[in-house]
N, C-alpha and C positions, 0 to 999 in steps of 0.2 A: 508457506513453504515447509515441508516436512522432510527431515533427514532421519534415516534409520541407522543406528550404530549398534552393531552386535558383536560381542566378544565371545559368544558361546562356542563357536567352532574351535578356535585355538585353545581356549581354556579347557574345553571338554576333552580335547586330545591330551593336553598336559595332565588333566586330572586323572584320566584313565591310565595314562602311563605311570603316574605316581601310585595309583591303587595297585596296578599290576606289580610294580616294584616292591611294594609293601607286602603283597600277598604271595609273591614268589612265582607268579606265572599267570597266563591268560586263562579265561574261562574255558576256552577250547582245550588247552593243555590239561587243566585240572579235571575235565570231564572225559578226556580221551579214552581211558580204560573202559568206560561205560558206553561209548558211542558205537552204534552199529553202522551208520551211514551219514555222509556229510553232503549238504547242498551248498554250492558256491558258484556264483555267477562268473567268477574269473577262471573257472576250470580247475581250481585246486582241490575240489571235492570229488565225490563219487557221481553227483548229478548236478545238472545246471538249473533245473527247475524243481519247485516243491512237489508238483504233481507227479513228475516222473519218479521221484524218490518214493512217494506214497504208493505208487503203482507197484513198486518193487518190494514193498513190505510183505512178508509171508502172511497168508490168510489165517485167521482164527488162532492166533498165537496165544498160548497160555502165559508165556513170559513176556516181559516188557521189551519192546523195540524202541531204541532211542535214535531219533533223527535230529542231528545238529545242523542248524541253518546259519551260515555265515552272514555277516553284514551285507546289506544290499536291499534294493527295492525290487521285489518280485511281483511284477505286474501279471497276475494270472488268476483265473477263477478256479478255486480248488475244491475238490470233493474228497472226503475221507469215507469210503464205503463201510458198511457195517461189518464187513469181513476183516477190517484192519483194526481189530480190538487190541487193547493194551499198548497203544502207540503213544509215545511221549515225544513231543516236538519242543526243542529248546533253541532259542535264538541267541546269537552272540551278543546282541545288545538290543534292549527293548525299544530304544528310540530309532535305531538305524537298521534293524532287521524288520522289514515291512512287507507284508503280503497285502496287495491292494488290487482292487478292480473297480469298475465304474458303471455297473448295471443299475437300473432303477425301474420301478413299476411304470409301465407305459412305453418303455423302450421296445423297439421292434428288432428282434434278433433272428436271422434266418426265417423271416416271414412270420414269426410268432411274437405276440405281445407279451412281455414279461409282466409279472405281478409281484406283490410283496415277497412271496415265498419262492420266487425264482430270481430275485434280484441280488442275492447274497454274494459276498466275496468268497467266503469259505463255508461249506456245509459239512457238518460233522455228524455222521450217522453211526459211528462206532461207539461201543461201550468202553468205559474205563480209559477214555482219552485224557491226556494231560498236555497242556501248553504252558511253557514258561518263557518269559523274557522276549516276547514277540509282539509286534503291532499288527493288528488286523484292521484294515481300513477299507471303506467304500468312499471314494472321492467324487462320486457323481453328485452334481448339484443341479438338478433339473430346473430350467428357467433361470439359472444363474444364482438362485437363492437357496437351493436345497429343498424346495417344495416338492414333496413326493417321497414315497418310500424307497429307501436304499439301504438294505441290510448289510452289515459288515460280517457278523457271525450268526449263523443259524445252527444251533446245537440240538440235535435230536437224540444223541446217545445217552445211555444211562451212566450215571456217576462220572460226568465230565468235570474236569478240574482246570481252572485257569489261575496261574500264579505269576504275579508281576507282569501282566500283559496289558496292552493298550487296545481298546476297541473304539474306533472313530468312524462316525458317519453323521448324517443329519437326522433323518427320521427312521425309527426302527433299527437302531444300531445293533442291539443284541436281542436275538429271538431265542427264547428257551422253549423249544418245542417237544421236549421229552416228557413222557409220563412218569418220570422218575425224579432224581435229585441232581443238582449241580452245586459246585462250590467255587467261589471266586475270592481270592485273597490278594491283597495288595495290587489291585488292578485299577486302571484309569479308564473310565467309560465316558465318552463324549457324544453329545447329540443335542437335538433341539425339540423334537416332538415324539412322545411315546417311545423313547429310544431304549427303554428296557421293557420288553413285553413278552407275554407268553404264559403258559399254565404250569410250568415246572416249579417244584419247590426249590428255591435257590437261597443260599446264604451268601451275602456280600460282606466279606470280613475286611475291615480296614481299607476300604476302597475310596478313591476320589471320583465323585459323580459330578460331571462338568457339563452344565447346560449353556448353550451358545446362542440362544434366542430368547428375547423377552416374551413373556406370556407363554412359555413353552411348558411341556409336561415331561416329568422324568419317567414315570412308570405308567404302564397300561397292562395291568395284570388280568389274566383270564383263568385264575385258579379254579380247579374243578371242585364240585360239591363235596366229594369224599376226601378232600385234603384238609388236614388241620392247620397247615401253614402254607403260605404262598411265598411272597418275596420278603425276606428279612435282611435288613441292613444293620450290621453291627459296627459301631465305632467308625463310621464313614464321614467324609467331608462332602458337603453339597455346595459346590462352587460355581462360579460363572465369571466370564471376562468382565472388565470394567464396562459399565453401562447397561448390562443385561439385568433386567428386573422382572418382578411379578411372575416368578417361576412356580408352577404347581408341583407338589410332591407326586401327584398321580391322579388318574381317573380310571374308573372301572370299565375295562373293555368287555368283560363278560359278567354274568350275574353274581357269581360267588367270589369275585376278585378279593384277594387279601394282600396287603402291603403294610409292613411295620418298619418304622425307623427307630432303632434302639440305641440310645446314647450316642447319637450322631451330632455333628457340628453343622448347624444350619445358618447360613450367612444371610446378609440383608437382601439378597436376590430372591428369597423365598416369599411368595405371596402370603399376606397375613391370613387369608382364608385356608391356606394349606392344601386343600384338595378341591377337585373340580367334578361337577356332575357329568354323567354320560348315560343317556338312555334310561333314566329313572331307576338306576340300580343302587341308589343310595341306601335303601332299606335292607339289601341282601349282601352287600359287600362289607368287608371289615378293614377299615383304614385307621391306623393308630400310630402313636408315638410314645416313647418312654424316655424321660429324663434327657431330652436333647438340649443342647446348649447353643450359644451364638445369638447374634442379633435377629435371626429369622425364626427363633424357637419360641417366641411369645405366642402362646396358644389362646389368648383371650378372644381373638377374633376368628378362631377356627370354625369351619362349618359345623353345625350342630349334630351332624350324623357321623362325625369322626370321633375317635376315642383317645384317651390318655390311659395307658395300661396302669392297673393297680399293681402294687408290689406282689400280690398273689398271682396275678396274670403274668407279670414279668418273669417270675420264677420258672415258668414253663418254657421260656424262650432260651433254651440251651441247644448247642449243636447236637447233643445226644438225643434230646427229645425230638427236635425238628427232623432229624435224619433217621429216626427209628422206624421200624416196620409198622409200629402201632399208629404212626401219624397218617397213614393212608392204606386203604386196601390194595392200592396199586403197587405197594412196595413189598417185595418178597422177603427182605431181610433188613436188619439194621445195617447202617453204613457209617463208617468213620473215615473221612478222607486221610487222616493221619499224616498231614503234609509235613509236620515237623519231624516225623520219623523217616522221611524220604531223604536218603543221602544226596541225591541229585539236587533237590531243592536246597539242601544245606550248602552245597557248593555254589549254586546260583546266588543265594542270598549274600555270600561273602563278596561277590563281584558286582552287586547292585545296591542302589539306594532306594529305600521304600518311598512310594509316592506320598505317604503321610509323613515322611521324615521332615523335621524342621528346616533342613537345608533347602528344601524346595519352596519354603515360605519366605525366604530372605529376599526382600525387595528394596534394599538400601543402596546408596551410592557411597563408595569409598573415597574417591577423589573427584574433584570438579575443577576444570581449568577454563580460563578465558584467554584466547590467543596464546596458549601455552604456559600461562602463569596461573598459579593457584588463585581461586576466587577469594578475595579478602573476606575474612570473618567466617570462612567455611566451617560448618559443623554438620555432620551427617544427621543430627537430630533436629536441625532447623530447615524448614521447607520453603521459606520465602526470603528473597534478597532484592535489593535495589542497587542499580548502578547509574550514576549520573553521567550522561553523554554530553559531549561538547555542543552538539547541534542535532537537528532532526535529519540532516544529510550525512551524518557520520556513518561509517561502516560498522555493521553489527559484529561484535567479536565472535570468533569461532569457539563454540563450546565443545569441550571434550570431557566425557564422564566415564568413569569405570565403576561397574557394579561391584558391591562387596562379595556377591556370590557369582563365580564365573559361569554358572548355568543360567543366570538371569539375562534378560534382554533389555537394552537401553534404547529408548526412542527420544529423539530431540526435535522439537518443533520451534522454529524461529518466528518472531513477529514479522508481519508483512511490511511494517513501517515503524518509525520511531515517533513518539514514545510507544512502547508496547511490551507485551509479556513474551518471554521464552519459557517453554515447559520441557522439563526433562522427566520422562516417565520410565520407571523401572518395573518390569513385569517379571515376577518370580517364575521359577521353573514349573510351578503348578499351573501356570496360565491364568491364574485368578488373583493371587496376592499382588498388590501393586502400590507404589508410592509415586507421588508427583512433586518434584521440586520446581519452583517458579522463580524466574529472575525478571524484574521489571527494569527495562532500560528507560530511565527518566530523562526528560529534556526540559530545561528551564524550571526545574523544581516541580515537575508534574506529579511526582510521587506523592507529594503532600499538598497539592493545589486543591483548594475547596471553592474556587470562584465559579460563578455562573456567567455565561456570556449573554444570556437573555432570559426573560420570563414572559410567557404568553398566558394571558388570563382571558378566558371566554373567547379565544380565537384572536385576540389582539395583543401584540407585544406592548410591554410597559414602555412608554416613550422616555427618551433620555436616560435609559437604564445605565447605571454605573455599578460594575462588579464590586466596588468597595463600599457601596451604600447598602445597608442591610434592612432598611425600613421604608415602605412606600404606602401612600394613601391612594387607593384605587377606587374610582367611582364607576360602577358597572351600569350598563343600560337598564332602564326600568323593565321589570318583568324577567330579569335573568334568573334562570333556574338554579336551585342549590346544587344541581348536578353539573354545573358549568365545568369546562375544561381548565386545568391548571398544570402547566408544564414548565420545569426549569431545565435549561440546557447547559450542562457543565462545560467549562473550558477544556477539561480533560475527559474525553468520552468514557474512560473506564471508571470514573468517579461514580459513586452511588447517590441517587437523588430520591428522597422520600417527601411527598407532599401531604399536607393535612389541610382539609377545608372546613369552614365553619358549618354548623348545622343550619344557620339562618343568617339573614342580613339585618342589621350590620353585624360584622364579625371579623375575626382575624384568621388568615391563612398563613401557614408556615411552609417553607421549603428548606429541608435539611440536606446539606451536601456533605458526604463522607468521602474523603480523599482515597486514592488508590492504596495508601498505606493502612487504611482501616482504622486509623486513630484520629487524624485531623478532621475537624468538622467546622462548618459554618451554618448559620441559620438566617434565612431571609424572612422578614415579617411583612405581610401585606394586610393593611387595614381596609377592609372591603365594605362598601356601602352602595346603595342603589341610587341612580340619578333620579331627581325629583322635579327638576325644572325651577327650583328655587335657589340654585347656586348663586344667583345674583339678586338684586332688589327688583321688586315689581311694584309699580305705583299702585297705591290703594290696597295693597296686600301686605300683611305683616311678615317680616323676616326675623327669625329669632336666632341669636347666637350667644354662646356662653362668654362670660367675661372672666378671664383668668385673674388671679389663681383660683383653682377649685379648692375650697377649704374643707376641713374635716367634717363639717356639719352640713354642707350643702353647696349649691351652685347658684351663681347669679347670672340671669339671662337679660340681654338687652333686646327689646323689641323696637325695631325702627325700619321703615316708617310705620306709623300707627295704622291700625286697621279696625274693622268692626266685627270680625269673626273670632270666636273663642280659639285659643291655641292649646293643643293637646301635646304634651311632651313626655317621652319615655326615655329612660336611661338603661342601657344594657352593658354587661361585661363582655369580655372577648369571646366567651363561649356562647353568647346569645341569651344568657339568663337575664330576665327583667329585674332591675335593681330599684327602680323608682318610676312612679306614674303620677302625672299631675296635669290638670286642666286649668288653664288660666282663662278667666272670663274676658269680656269685651275689653281690649287693651285701651280703648279711649282714643281721643284725638291727637295726643302727643306721644312722642317717644318716651319710654320709661324702662326702668330696671325692675325685674321681678325675681324674687328669691324662691328657690326650690330646695326645701330642706330634705337632706338624705345623708346617710352615713356611708362613706365609701373608703375602702382601703386604697393604698397606693397601687397604681396600675393604669391600664388603658381602658377607656370606656367609649361607648358610642351613644349619641343622642339621636332621636328621631322626633320631628315635630310634624303636626298635621293641623292645617287651618283651612277650613272650607274644602275646596277641591285641590289644594296645593300641599306638597310635602317637602321636607328637607331633612337631610341627615348629615352628621359630622362626627368628629372624634374629640374626646376629652382626655386629658392626661392628669391624673392625680399623683402628685409627687409625695 
C-alpha cells in the first residue's frame, strides 16, 4: 500500500507570497515597464496563446521585444520564425509557466510521419532569442515508456540564451541545431537518451542535468570539424532519481563530437566507464573531464579514449575563448552573452531560486507523527526506528510527516502486514536528492528475533529441530557433493541469514542469523559427516570409536568387535585440515584399546576410519 503525501502546493503558495512581500511586488509588476505584450490564458493579457503573441511581434526588430507569459499550461506547438529576432520571453514562474506538446518521431500528423526534427514543442529560428523562467516540455511517451525521439526545444538561431528555464522530454530533449553559439545558465534539463544533442557550441553554466533512465546517455554531440569547442558544462550537477544507475556522460553522434564536463558534480548514477562508443568514432571525438567531484567522478575505470584535461588545457576553457570568433570559422565575431548586465535577468533572479541552490537539495523531515502523536525518540538525523505492536492483527498507525523544505515531496509506504517496515521517503525539489526514514512495526519482539524455524540440509529438514538448540550432528548420504544445499529459514522473514559450508567432509557448517535490528545475532553449528554404513556394529567387521576424554597428547580408540582387516584412522579439524593419520594393523581376535598420539588444541574435530570396504565417521570434542 502506497500513500503519497505532498505539502508542496500549499507551501509553495505561502513561500511565493512571502518572497513577494519581502521584495515589494510580483515579478510581473517589477517587469511591467519593460513588457511589450502579455500572454494569459484567463484573458487578463493581450493574447491567449504564445503563438498568437509571437505572430504579432514586429519583424526584424533591432531593439528587444519583451513577451511576458503568465502562469499556465500552454498546450501548443510553437515556432519562432527567423524574422522575430531580439525576442525575449519571460515566464511568471518556471515551474508553472509551461509550454508543452506531445509530438514524437513516427507519429502521423495530417498524413505525414513526423521525425526527430519535426517532433519539437518549440522551434526557435530567430537570432538573439532569450528565454527566462519558462518550462519547455514534450510529454509524449511513445509506447508508454518514452521510447522514441520527442524534442522539447529545437534551437536554430544564433546567440540563443536560456536563463532559469526547464527543458523536459525523454529522448532528444534539447537540440542545438545552430551553426553558431548558445548559452544556458541555471537551467534544468531532463531526459533519458541523447537528450542534449547537436553541433552548436554551447556552454551549460551551473545547470542541473537530470537523467531519468538507467543506462541512459546525457549527450550526443555532433560538433563540426572546424569548431574548437562543442558542449562545455561548467559547474553543473549530473543527477538522477532514486534507482536510476549506469548513466553515460555521452556518446559521439558524429565524427568530431566534443563534450567536456568542467568542475561538475557527478553522482553515483554515472557509469564508471564514463563514455560510450558509437560508430567507431572514438579516435576522432574529444570527450573529457576536469576536476569533477562526487561519487561518480572516479576516473580510474574511464574508457581509455577519454581525457582528463591538464591545467594548461583547462586554462583555454573560458567563456571568452569558447565564444570568440577565433574558435570557429563559422563565427563572424566575438560574443559575450553578458547576462549579468541584463537588467531583466537581474529582476528575474530576485524572484527565483537557482536550481543549484542548496534549498533544492534539502530532503529531510522536520516532524514525524504516529496517530497524531510525535514519534518517540524522534531525531531528524536518525533514519531507523522500531515500534512494538500488541499483536499481528493490530491496526497500523497513521503516519504524518512534514518535510523540512516546503518544496520537497513526502511519500509514505505502509507495510502490507505486521510485522513489517514502513518507509517515509523525502524527495528534494531537485528531483534527485532523497532521504528514507524507516519504521519497523515489531510483533512479539520480532525486531531482535534471531531464531530459525527450520534448517534444510541437502534437501532434507533436520529432524526434531529446536530453535533454541544451536548445534547439530548431521550425517549426509554417502556421495553428497560439497555443493550441497544449505538453507536456514528465519522465524522473522526480514532477518538476514548467512550460511557457510565446509570445503570437504567431515566438516562444520554455520548459519548466522542477524535480526532486523542489525545488531542481534545467533549462530547455528552443523557438524557434517557422510554416512558409511558402519553407524552400528557389523559382525566380523571392526568398529572403532574414541574413548573420552581426549587428552592433550592423543586419543584412545576402542575396537569392538575384533576383526582381521587393518584400520586406517584420520583426524580433521572443522575446516577439513588433516591433523593426524594412523593405520592400525590386524586388531586380533579380541576387543582392545589402541592409542593414537597427536597434539590437539581445544575444539571440535572429526574422525574418519576405513577398514576393508567399510567406512565410519564421527565427532570428537577436545576440552
